[in-house]
Steps between C-alpha positions, in 0.01 A plus 500: 500500500711560807210692652270220436738257656520711807118508528485121456751452780318749731177304437638146514726563803210609718678820576210719363258329737741549783543859411122545501460326844779701648407823338319812619170600348681706234734217400204264469309747273808523274540119482124461418516773242812336351331153484183656347707654229694177440167318456389769250812457300457117505153544354639746228784258420248212471276711271795596285621137469154369411459781232844422357439115487145504376555781253802316358292178483214670330725660238661159431152336476364768253821481290466126481144529395586750225777271379257210456269695275 
C-alpha cells in the first residue's frame, strides 16, 4: 500500500506534471508509459471489483431463490 500512497502523492502534488514539463523526450516517454500502465491497472481493478461484487450478489440472489422454494 505504501507504493500506492507514493503514486497518489506524486499525482496529487503535481510533481508528475512538473517532471513531464521539465523532462527530456525520454523522460516524457517514460512518464506517459507509466500513466498508460496505471490506467490499464485501474481498468483491471474496476473489472475485478465489479465481478466480485456482482458475482457475490448473484450467488446471494440465487441462494435466496432456492430457499424460497
